[in-house]
KOLMI-301575 format. One record per residue (C-alpha): residue number from 1; residue in three letters; x, y, z. Coordinates in Angstrom, 1 decimal, decimal comma, always signed. Example, Ala and Ser with C-alpha at 12.3 -4.5 7.8 and 13.67 -1.06 7.14 Angstrom:
REM residues 2
ATOM:num:residu:x:y:z
ATOM:1:ALA:+12,3:-4,5:+7,8
ATOM:2:SER:+13,7:-1,1:+7,1
REM end
This chain:
REM residues 375
ATOM:num:residu:x:y:z
ATOM:1:UNK:+89,1:+81,7:+217,0
ATOM:2:UNK:+92,8:+82,8:+216,5
ATOM:3:UNK:+95,2:+80,1:+216,4
ATOM:4:UNK:+98,1:+80,8:+218,4
ATOM:5:UNK:+101,2:+80,9:+216,0
ATOM:6:UNK:+104,6:+80,1:+218,2
ATOM:7:UNK:+107,9:+81,6:+217,2
ATOM:8:UNK:+110,3:+79,7:+215,3
ATOM:9:UNK:+112,7:+77,7:+216,9
ATOM:10:UNK:+115,9:+78,7:+214,8
ATOM:11:UNK:+118,2:+76,2:+216,5
ATOM:12:UNK:+115,9:+73,7:+214,9
ATOM:13:UNK:+115,1:+75,0:+211,5
ATOM:14:UNK:+118,0:+76,7:+209,8
ATOM:15:UNK:+120,4:+73,2:+210,1
ATOM:16:UNK:+118,5:+70,9:+208,3
ATOM:17:UNK:+118,1:+74,0:+205,3
ATOM:18:UNK:+122,0:+74,6:+205,2
ATOM:19:UNK:+123,0:+71,0:+205,0
ATOM:20:UNK:+121,3:+70,7:+201,9
ATOM:21:UNK:+123,2:+73,4:+200,5
ATOM:22:UNK:+126,6:+71,4:+199,6
ATOM:23:UNK:+124,4:+68,6:+197,4
ATOM:24:UNK:+123,2:+71,6:+194,9
ATOM:25:UNK:+127,1:+71,8:+193,6
ATOM:26:UNK:+127,0:+68,1:+192,9
ATOM:27:UNK:+123,2:+67,1:+192,2
ATOM:28:UNK:+121,4:+69,1:+189,5
ATOM:29:UNK:+118,5:+68,3:+191,3
ATOM:30:UNK:+117,1:+69,3:+195,0
ATOM:31:UNK:+117,1:+66,2:+196,9
ATOM:32:UNK:+113,7:+65,0:+198,0
ATOM:33:UNK:+114,2:+65,6:+201,7
ATOM:34:UNK:+114,5:+69,1:+200,9
ATOM:35:UNK:+110,8:+69,9:+199,9
ATOM:36:UNK:+109,2:+69,5:+203,2
ATOM:37:UNK:+111,0:+72,5:+205,0
ATOM:38:UNK:+109,8:+74,5:+201,9
ATOM:39:UNK:+106,8:+76,6:+201,8
ATOM:40:UNK:+104,1:+74,9:+198,8
ATOM:41:UNK:+105,3:+77,9:+196,7
ATOM:42:UNK:+108,4:+77,6:+196,3
ATOM:43:UNK:+108,3:+74,0:+196,3
ATOM:44:UNK:+106,5:+74,3:+193,1
ATOM:45:UNK:+109,2:+76,5:+191,6
ATOM:46:UNK:+112,0:+74,1:+192,5
ATOM:47:UNK:+109,9:+70,9:+191,1
ATOM:48:UNK:+108,9:+72,9:+187,7
ATOM:49:UNK:+112,0:+75,0:+187,3
ATOM:50:UNK:+114,6:+72,4:+188,5
ATOM:51:UNK:+117,5:+72,9:+186,6
ATOM:52:UNK:+118,5:+70,4:+183,7
ATOM:53:UNK:+121,2:+67,7:+183,9
ATOM:54:UNK:+124,5:+69,1:+182,8
ATOM:55:UNK:+127,9:+68,4:+183,6
ATOM:56:UNK:+129,5:+71,9:+182,6
ATOM:57:UNK:+127,2:+74,0:+184,8
ATOM:58:UNK:+128,9:+76,5:+187,1
ATOM:59:UNK:+128,3:+77,5:+190,5
ATOM:60:UNK:+125,8:+80,1:+189,5
ATOM:61:UNK:+123,7:+77,9:+187,3
ATOM:62:UNK:+122,4:+75,6:+190,2
ATOM:63:UNK:+118,8:+75,2:+191,9
ATOM:64:UNK:+120,1:+77,2:+194,7
ATOM:65:UNK:+119,4:+80,2:+192,5
ATOM:66:UNK:+115,7:+79,1:+192,4
ATOM:67:UNK:+115,5:+80,0:+196,4
ATOM:68:UNK:+115,3:+83,7:+195,7
ATOM:69:UNK:+112,7:+85,2:+193,5
ATOM:70:UNK:+114,7:+87,7:+191,9
ATOM:71:UNK:+115,9:+86,6:+188,7
ATOM:72:UNK:+119,0:+88,6:+188,9
ATOM:73:UNK:+119,8:+87,6:+192,9
ATOM:74:UNK:+119,3:+84,3:+191,8
ATOM:75:UNK:+123,2:+83,8:+190,5
ATOM:76:UNK:+124,9:+85,8:+193,3
ATOM:77:UNK:+123,3:+83,8:+195,9
ATOM:78:UNK:+124,4:+80,6:+194,1
ATOM:79:UNK:+128,0:+82,3:+193,9
ATOM:80:UNK:+128,1:+83,1:+197,3
ATOM:81:UNK:+127,0:+79,6:+198,9
ATOM:82:UNK:+129,7:+78,2:+197,0
ATOM:83:UNK:+132,2:+80,2:+199,1
ATOM:84:UNK:+130,8:+78,9:+202,4
ATOM:85:UNK:+131,5:+76,2:+204,6
ATOM:86:UNK:+128,5:+73,9:+205,5
ATOM:87:UNK:+130,7:+70,6:+206,4
ATOM:88:UNK:+129,7:+70,0:+210,4
ATOM:89:UNK:+132,0:+70,6:+213,2
ATOM:90:UNK:+134,3:+67,2:+213,6
ATOM:91:UNK:+133,8:+66,9:+217,0
ATOM:92:UNK:+130,4:+67,6:+217,6
ATOM:93:UNK:+128,9:+67,0:+214,3
ATOM:94:UNK:+126,5:+70,1:+214,4
ATOM:95:UNK:+126,8:+72,4:+211,9
ATOM:96:UNK:+128,1:+76,0:+213,0
ATOM:97:UNK:+125,4:+78,7:+212,4
ATOM:98:UNK:+126,9:+81,8:+213,7
ATOM:99:UNK:+125,0:+84,4:+215,3
ATOM:100:UNK:+121,6:+84,2:+214,7
ATOM:101:UNK:+119,6:+87,5:+214,3
ATOM:102:UNK:+115,3:+87,3:+214,4
ATOM:103:UNK:+114,8:+90,3:+212,5
ATOM:104:UNK:+111,3:+90,2:+213,2
ATOM:105:UNK:+107,4:+89,4:+212,1
ATOM:106:UNK:+105,1:+90,8:+209,6
ATOM:107:UNK:+101,6:+90,0:+208,5
ATOM:108:UNK:+100,5:+90,3:+205,0
ATOM:109:UNK:+96,9:+89,3:+205,6
ATOM:110:UNK:+94,5:+87,6:+207,8
ATOM:111:UNK:+95,8:+84,3:+206,7
ATOM:112:UNK:+99,7:+84,9:+206,0
ATOM:113:UNK:+102,0:+86,1:+208,4
ATOM:114:UNK:+106,3:+86,2:+207,6
ATOM:115:UNK:+109,4:+85,8:+209,8
ATOM:116:UNK:+112,4:+87,3:+208,7
ATOM:117:UNK:+115,9:+85,4:+210,2
ATOM:118:UNK:+119,5:+86,6:+209,1
ATOM:119:UNK:+122,9:+85,3:+210,0
ATOM:120:UNK:+125,8:+88,3:+209,4
ATOM:121:UNK:+128,4:+86,0:+209,4
ATOM:122:UNK:+127,1:+84,4:+206,2
ATOM:123:UNK:+125,8:+87,5:+205,1
ATOM:124:UNK:+122,3:+85,4:+203,9
ATOM:125:UNK:+118,8:+86,1:+205,3
ATOM:126:UNK:+115,8:+83,5:+205,5
ATOM:127:UNK:+112,2:+84,6:+204,9
ATOM:128:UNK:+110,0:+82,0:+206,6
ATOM:129:UNK:+106,4:+81,7:+206,2
ATOM:130:UNK:+103,8:+80,5:+208,6
ATOM:131:UNK:+102,1:+77,3:+206,8
ATOM:132:UNK:+98,9:+75,3:+208,0
ATOM:133:UNK:+97,1:+72,7:+207,0
ATOM:134:UNK:+100,2:+71,6:+204,5
ATOM:135:UNK:+99,8:+68,7:+202,4
ATOM:136:UNK:+103,5:+67,6:+201,9
ATOM:137:UNK:+104,5:+68,6:+205,7
ATOM:138:UNK:+103,7:+66,6:+208,9
ATOM:139:UNK:+102,4:+69,4:+211,2
ATOM:140:UNK:+101,7:+73,1:+210,8
ATOM:141:UNK:+105,2:+75,2:+211,0
ATOM:142:UNK:+107,6:+77,8:+209,7
ATOM:143:UNK:+108,6:+77,0:+205,7
ATOM:144:UNK:+111,0:+78,5:+204,1
ATOM:145:UNK:+109,7:+81,1:+201,3
ATOM:146:UNK:+113,0:+82,8:+200,1
ATOM:147:UNK:+116,5:+82,8:+201,0
ATOM:148:UNK:+118,8:+85,7:+199,6
ATOM:149:UNK:+121,7:+88,1:+200,3
ATOM:150:UNK:+121,8:+90,6:+202,7
ATOM:151:UNK:+122,5:+93,1:+200,1
ATOM:152:UNK:+119,2:+92,1:+198,6
ATOM:153:UNK:+117,2:+92,7:+201,6
ATOM:154:UNK:+114,2:+94,6:+201,4
ATOM:155:UNK:+113,6:+97,6:+203,4
ATOM:156:UNK:+110,0:+96,6:+205,3
ATOM:157:UNK:+109,0:+96,9:+209,0
ATOM:158:UNK:+109,3:+94,3:+210,8
ATOM:159:UNK:+107,8:+93,8:+214,7
ATOM:160:UNK:+109,4:+91,8:+217,8
ATOM:161:UNK:+106,4:+89,6:+218,2
ATOM:162:UNK:+103,6:+88,2:+216,2
ATOM:163:UNK:+101,1:+89,9:+218,4
ATOM:164:UNK:+102,4:+93,6:+217,7
ATOM:165:UNK:+102,7:+92,2:+214,1
ATOM:166:UNK:+98,6:+91,2:+214,2
ATOM:167:UNK:+97,9:+94,4:+216,1
ATOM:168:UNK:+99,9:+96,9:+213,3
ATOM:169:UNK:+98,0:+94,9:+210,8
ATOM:170:UNK:+94,6:+95,4:+211,6
ATOM:171:UNK:+95,3:+99,0:+212,7
ATOM:172:UNK:+96,0:+99,4:+209,2
ATOM:173:UNK:+93,2:+97,5:+207,8
ATOM:174:UNK:+90,9:+99,8:+210,0
ATOM:175:UNK:+89,5:+102,5:+208,2
ATOM:176:UNK:+89,0:+105,8:+210,2
ATOM:177:UNK:+86,1:+108,0:+209,9
ATOM:178:UNK:+87,3:+111,6:+209,1
ATOM:179:UNK:+85,5:+114,7:+210,6
ATOM:180:UNK:+84,0:+116,7:+208,7
ATOM:181:UNK:+85,8:+119,9:+208,5
ATOM:182:UNK:+82,9:+122,6:+207,1
ATOM:183:UNK:+79,8:+121,3:+208,5
ATOM:184:UNK:+76,6:+122,5:+206,5
ATOM:185:UNK:+74,7:+125,2:+207,9
ATOM:186:UNK:+71,2:+124,8:+209,2
ATOM:187:UNK:+69,7:+126,8:+206,3
ATOM:188:UNK:+71,1:+124,6:+203,9
ATOM:189:UNK:+69,3:+121,3:+205,2
ATOM:190:UNK:+66,3:+123,3:+205,0
ATOM:191:UNK:+67,0:+123,9:+201,5
ATOM:192:UNK:+67,9:+120,4:+200,8
ATOM:193:UNK:+64,7:+119,1:+202,9
ATOM:194:UNK:+62,6:+121,3:+200,3
ATOM:195:UNK:+64,5:+119,8:+197,3
ATOM:196:UNK:+63,4:+116,5:+198,6
ATOM:197:UNK:+59,8:+117,1:+199,0
ATOM:198:UNK:+59,7:+118,5:+195,7
ATOM:199:UNK:+61,3:+115,1:+194,0
ATOM:200:UNK:+58,8:+113,3:+196,6
ATOM:201:UNK:+55,9:+115,4:+194,7
ATOM:202:UNK:+57,5:+114,7:+190,9
ATOM:203:UNK:+57,7:+110,7:+191,8
ATOM:204:UNK:+54,6:+110,8:+193,6
ATOM:205:UNK:+52,8:+111,7:+189,8
ATOM:206:UNK:+53,6:+108,2:+188,5
ATOM:207:UNK:+51,8:+106,8:+191,7
ATOM:208:UNK:+48,7:+108,6:+190,4
ATOM:209:UNK:+48,9:+107,3:+186,9
ATOM:210:UNK:+45,7:+105,1:+186,1
ATOM:211:UNK:+46,1:+101,6:+185,3
ATOM:212:UNK:+45,0:+101,9:+182,0
ATOM:213:UNK:+46,3:+104,0:+178,8
ATOM:214:UNK:+44,2:+107,2:+178,6
ATOM:215:UNK:+45,0:+106,8:+174,9
ATOM:216:UNK:+41,4:+106,5:+172,9
ATOM:217:UNK:+41,4:+103,6:+170,8
ATOM:218:UNK:+41,2:+104,3:+167,0
ATOM:219:UNK:+39,2:+102,6:+164,8
ATOM:220:UNK:+40,4:+101,1:+161,9
ATOM:221:UNK:+38,9:+101,8:+158,4
ATOM:222:UNK:+37,9:+98,9:+156,8
ATOM:223:UNK:+36,6:+99,8:+153,9
ATOM:224:UNK:+39,9:+101,4:+152,8
ATOM:225:UNK:+41,7:+98,2:+153,5
ATOM:226:UNK:+38,9:+96,3:+151,3
ATOM:227:UNK:+39,2:+98,8:+148,5
ATOM:228:UNK:+42,8:+98,5:+148,2
ATOM:229:UNK:+42,9:+94,5:+148,0
ATOM:230:UNK:+40,1:+94,7:+145,6
ATOM:231:UNK:+42,2:+96,1:+143,0
ATOM:232:UNK:+44,0:+93,3:+142,5
ATOM:233:UNK:+40,7:+91,0:+141,8
ATOM:234:UNK:+40,6:+93,3:+138,8
ATOM:235:UNK:+44,3:+93,1:+137,2
ATOM:236:UNK:+44,5:+91,9:+133,6
ATOM:237:UNK:+47,4:+89,7:+133,3
ATOM:238:UNK:+49,9:+90,3:+130,9
ATOM:239:UNK:+50,1:+86,9:+128,7
ATOM:240:UNK:+46,4:+87,0:+128,7
ATOM:241:UNK:+44,1:+88,4:+126,0
ATOM:242:UNK:+42,1:+91,1:+126,4
ATOM:243:UNK:+38,5:+90,6:+127,8
ATOM:244:UNK:+35,5:+92,9:+127,5
ATOM:245:UNK:+34,9:+92,2:+131,6
ATOM:246:UNK:+37,5:+94,3:+132,3
ATOM:247:UNK:+36,7:+98,1:+132,8
ATOM:248:UNK:+39,1:+100,5:+134,8
ATOM:249:UNK:+37,5:+103,6:+135,8
ATOM:250:UNK:+37,8:+106,3:+138,3
ATOM:251:UNK:+34,6:+105,4:+140,4
ATOM:252:UNK:+35,5:+101,5:+140,4
ATOM:253:UNK:+38,8:+102,0:+143,2
ATOM:254:UNK:+40,1:+104,8:+145,3
ATOM:255:UNK:+43,6:+103,6:+144,4
ATOM:256:UNK:+45,1:+103,4:+140,8
ATOM:257:UNK:+47,2:+100,3:+139,7
ATOM:258:UNK:+50,0:+101,4:+137,6
ATOM:259:UNK:+49,7:+98,3:+135,2
ATOM:260:UNK:+45,8:+99,1:+134,9
ATOM:261:UNK:+46,4:+102,9:+134,0
ATOM:262:UNK:+48,9:+101,4:+131,3
ATOM:263:UNK:+46,3:+99,1:+129,9
ATOM:264:UNK:+43,5:+101,5:+130,1
ATOM:265:UNK:+45,8:+104,2:+128,2
ATOM:266:UNK:+46,4:+101,9:+125,2
ATOM:267:UNK:+42,8:+100,4:+124,8
ATOM:268:UNK:+40,7:+103,8:+126,1
ATOM:269:UNK:+37,2:+103,9:+125,2
ATOM:270:UNK:+37,7:+106,4:+122,5
ATOM:271:UNK:+39,6:+104,3:+120,1
ATOM:272:UNK:+37,0:+101,2:+121,1
ATOM:273:UNK:+33,6:+101,3:+120,1
ATOM:274:UNK:+30,5:+100,3:+122,0
ATOM:275:UNK:+29,5:+98,0:+119,6
ATOM:276:UNK:+29,6:+94,1:+120,4
ATOM:277:UNK:+33,0:+92,3:+119,1
ATOM:278:UNK:+31,1:+90,4:+116,6
ATOM:279:UNK:+29,7:+93,8:+114,7
ATOM:280:UNK:+33,6:+95,4:+114,3
ATOM:281:UNK:+34,2:+96,2:+110,5
ATOM:282:UNK:+37,2:+94,1:+109,5
ATOM:283:UNK:+39,2:+97,2:+108,3
ATOM:284:UNK:+39,0:+98,2:+112,2
ATOM:285:UNK:+40,7:+94,8:+113,1
ATOM:286:UNK:+43,4:+95,5:+110,6
ATOM:287:UNK:+44,5:+99,2:+111,4
ATOM:288:UNK:+44,7:+97,7:+115,0
ATOM:289:UNK:+46,8:+95,1:+113,7
ATOM:290:UNK:+49,0:+97,5:+112,0
ATOM:291:UNK:+49,5:+100,1:+115,4
ATOM:292:UNK:+50,2:+97,2:+117,8
ATOM:293:UNK:+54,0:+96,5:+118,1
ATOM:294:UNK:+54,7:+92,8:+118,1
ATOM:295:UNK:+55,5:+91,6:+121,8
ATOM:296:UNK:+57,9:+88,9:+121,8
ATOM:297:UNK:+58,6:+86,9:+125,0
ATOM:298:UNK:+61,7:+85,2:+125,8
ATOM:299:UNK:+61,8:+82,7:+128,4
ATOM:300:UNK:+64,9:+82,7:+130,9
ATOM:301:UNK:+67,2:+80,0:+130,1
ATOM:302:UNK:+69,8:+78,8:+132,9
ATOM:303:UNK:+73,8:+79,8:+133,0
ATOM:304:UNK:+75,4:+76,9:+131,9
ATOM:305:UNK:+78,5:+75,9:+133,9
ATOM:306:UNK:+80,8:+77,1:+131,2
ATOM:307:UNK:+79,4:+80,4:+130,9
ATOM:308:UNK:+81,5:+83,7:+131,4
ATOM:309:UNK:+79,7:+84,6:+134,4
ATOM:310:UNK:+79,8:+80,5:+136,2
ATOM:311:UNK:+83,3:+80,9:+135,8
ATOM:312:UNK:+84,0:+84,5:+137,0
ATOM:313:UNK:+81,6:+83,3:+140,1
ATOM:314:UNK:+83,6:+80,1:+141,1
ATOM:315:UNK:+86,7:+82,5:+140,9
ATOM:316:UNK:+85,4:+84,8:+143,3
ATOM:317:UNK:+84,4:+82,2:+145,7
ATOM:318:UNK:+88,1:+80,5:+145,2
ATOM:319:UNK:+89,8:+84,1:+145,8
ATOM:320:UNK:+87,4:+84,8:+148,7
ATOM:321:UNK:+88,2:+81,4:+150,6
ATOM:322:UNK:+92,1:+82,0:+150,1
ATOM:323:UNK:+91,7:+85,7:+151,7
ATOM:324:UNK:+89,6:+84,2:+154,6
ATOM:325:UNK:+92,5:+81,2:+155,2
ATOM:326:UNK:+95,2:+84,3:+155,0
ATOM:327:UNK:+93,2:+86,0:+158,0
ATOM:328:UNK:+92,7:+83,2:+160,1
ATOM:329:UNK:+96,4:+82,2:+159,6
ATOM:330:UNK:+97,5:+85,7:+160,4
ATOM:331:UNK:+95,1:+86,1:+163,5
ATOM:332:UNK:+96,3:+82,7:+164,8
ATOM:333:UNK:+99,9:+83,4:+164,6
ATOM:334:UNK:+99,3:+86,9:+166,0
ATOM:335:UNK:+97,1:+85,3:+169,0
ATOM:336:UNK:+100,5:+82,9:+169,9
ATOM:337:UNK:+103,0:+86,1:+169,4
ATOM:338:UNK:+100,6:+87,9:+172,1
ATOM:339:UNK:+100,7:+84,4:+173,9
ATOM:340:UNK:+103,9:+84,2:+174,5
ATOM:341:UNK:+104,3:+87,8:+175,3
ATOM:342:UNK:+102,3:+87,6:+178,4
ATOM:343:UNK:+103,8:+84,4:+179,7
ATOM:344:UNK:+106,8:+86,1:+179,1
ATOM:345:UNK:+105,8:+89,0:+181,0
ATOM:346:UNK:+103,9:+86,4:+183,6
ATOM:347:UNK:+107,3:+84,7:+184,5
ATOM:348:UNK:+109,4:+87,7:+184,5
ATOM:349:UNK:+107,2:+89,1:+187,2
ATOM:350:UNK:+107,7:+85,8:+189,4
ATOM:351:UNK:+111,4:+86,3:+189,1
ATOM:352:UNK:+111,8:+83,4:+186,3
ATOM:353:UNK:+115,0:+84,6:+184,0
ATOM:354:UNK:+114,8:+84,6:+180,4
ATOM:355:UNK:+117,1:+81,5:+179,9
ATOM:356:UNK:+114,5:+79,6:+181,9
ATOM:357:UNK:+111,7:+80,7:+180,4
ATOM:358:UNK:+113,3:+79,7:+177,2
ATOM:359:UNK:+114,2:+76,2:+178,3
ATOM:360:UNK:+110,5:+76,0:+179,3
ATOM:361:UNK:+109,6:+76,7:+176,1
ATOM:362:UNK:+111,6:+74,3:+174,7
ATOM:363:UNK:+110,4:+71,3:+176,9
ATOM:364:UNK:+106,9:+72,2:+175,6
ATOM:365:UNK:+107,9:+72,0:+171,7
ATOM:366:UNK:+109,8:+68,7:+172,4
ATOM:367:UNK:+106,6:+67,4:+173,9
ATOM:368:UNK:+104,6:+68,5:+170,9
ATOM:369:UNK:+107,0:+66,5:+168,8
ATOM:370:UNK:+106,5:+63,1:+170,8
ATOM:371:UNK:+102,5:+64,3:+170,2
ATOM:372:UNK:+102,9:+64,5:+166,1
ATOM:373:UNK:+104,6:+61,0:+166,2
ATOM:374:UNK:+101,9:+59,7:+168,2
ATOM:375:UNK:+99,2:+60,8:+165,9
REM end
């Protein structure tokens, strides 16, 4: 259900707004009675970006410059309004508006419609926005969205009534179906139909695939694994003396261990007699002692804290920690710089001047000093 939107009653909307303009040249902050006349977004703009108290501010540096969304048009608007007379008539007590021209309406989306009102004698233009369910307003109605000079007026199309603006919006939103310039001939349709049948046959092959895999199960050779692991049972430890029970032969295992190969090469059957150890002659033992090199085993020792390698490791750790801290500090500085640039672009896109942006930053920095004192 579409709610009925009445046209704005300009003799009732414009005088309260224009009556607040002289206050801007005596008070740095807008009066509370002005906020219900503004749209919610313009209301927040004046509350957040209100001009600071300063006795040396010029006519261009008033909160009237915030009524327009252009940072360059704001000072011109404030200076122009300073030259206008907004005092009520002494006899009737009413503000003389002069000629009022309702230029028309325009719908931006399904929930937003605006109206354009011009005052040619005062060279200003007011853009009103229909606001429903306004938390700070009494009822649904037209609120000021922007006030600027006629020279800064945007070239856009306005419609005489709300109904015509709605009709134009929905006609633009509807997407027309364009006719096909070159329809596909019948033989081409037959070719496409044949190709589709081929695709169906291709995908049907997957439907005919059996549930179980056709690949036959391979039997694992258990004997090969047993022979591989059995060689570790016959390995002679290096630190233990030679025993006569170990015999390395090619027939004993299918795999050859490098340790057993070296051990068997040193004590080959050609150099050892087949007689028991008790029958070995003394000369043979003497010869073996002379030919075998003496093996000296050194136990590993822990590295002392004062050793050069330990000191070098500590220096490397400190250098690595300093490098990480420097990288983190550089990353944080770059993030802060990028964030400030992004905030400046955002504020510039909505019409906030550079001086206003710097003033906001200084205010936040002052708050940070208060937080540091509390901590």
